C-alpha positions, 0 to 999 in steps of 0.5 A: 229426646229421652233415652230408655234404659232397662236393667234387671236385678236378681233381688227384689229390692235392688232396682228400688235401691238403684232408683233411690241413687238416681233420684239422689243424683237428680236432686244434685242435678247430675242426671235429668230423669223424665220417669222411672218405673221399678217393677218387683216380682215377689216369691209368689209371682206377684208384681208391684210397680213403683212409679216416679213421675216428673209431672211437667214431663208427662205427655200423652205419648208417654202415657201410652208407653208406660201403659203398654210397658206395665202390660208387658210386665204384668202379662208376659205377652211373649210366653203367656199368649195362647193365640197368634192373634192375641200375640200379634196384637200385643207385639204390634202395640209394643212395636209402636212404642219402640219395644222389640220382641227380642227385648220382651223375650229377655224381659220375660226370661229375666223377670222371675220370682224374687227379682226386680227391673228398673225402667228409666227414661233419661233426658240427659246427664251433666256428668255421666262419670258421676252416674256410673261411679254411683252405680258402680257394683250394684249388679244388674244386667242391661236388657235394653237401652237407647244409649250409644253402644260405648256408653252402654258398655260402660254402664254394664261394666260399672254395674258388674264392678266390684265395690 
């Protein structure tokens, strides 16, 4: 089963750079990525989405996940909903695909103009140490992960490490 990892960056190009690093590792068979989505918010607040799909892995369940996640990124449902009914509908839809309200609040608070967010569904890693070494010093803050707590701490430490 794939594990979700979401990392927020303070600059618009960093998530794309990290996505490129992950794709390089995938080509080297160090990591097995199911899908990767990068969301970039420019200085005017316009959001651009960059997808990377592995066609064989795309199923109906994942389509609903990504569509809901894209809706979250574009609509800022937690802060942008004006009615309790609308907010509950979005919240229920996101809960169905495993996204909780704390994550939504963190994302909307972090996803500011001039920033980017990396969303990755990871099947596995042949060498987690090589993945951490490649991501060392790239910055970013882990917003959400389904990784074991120890691995999440290692990931955040690698992101924070000086190059």
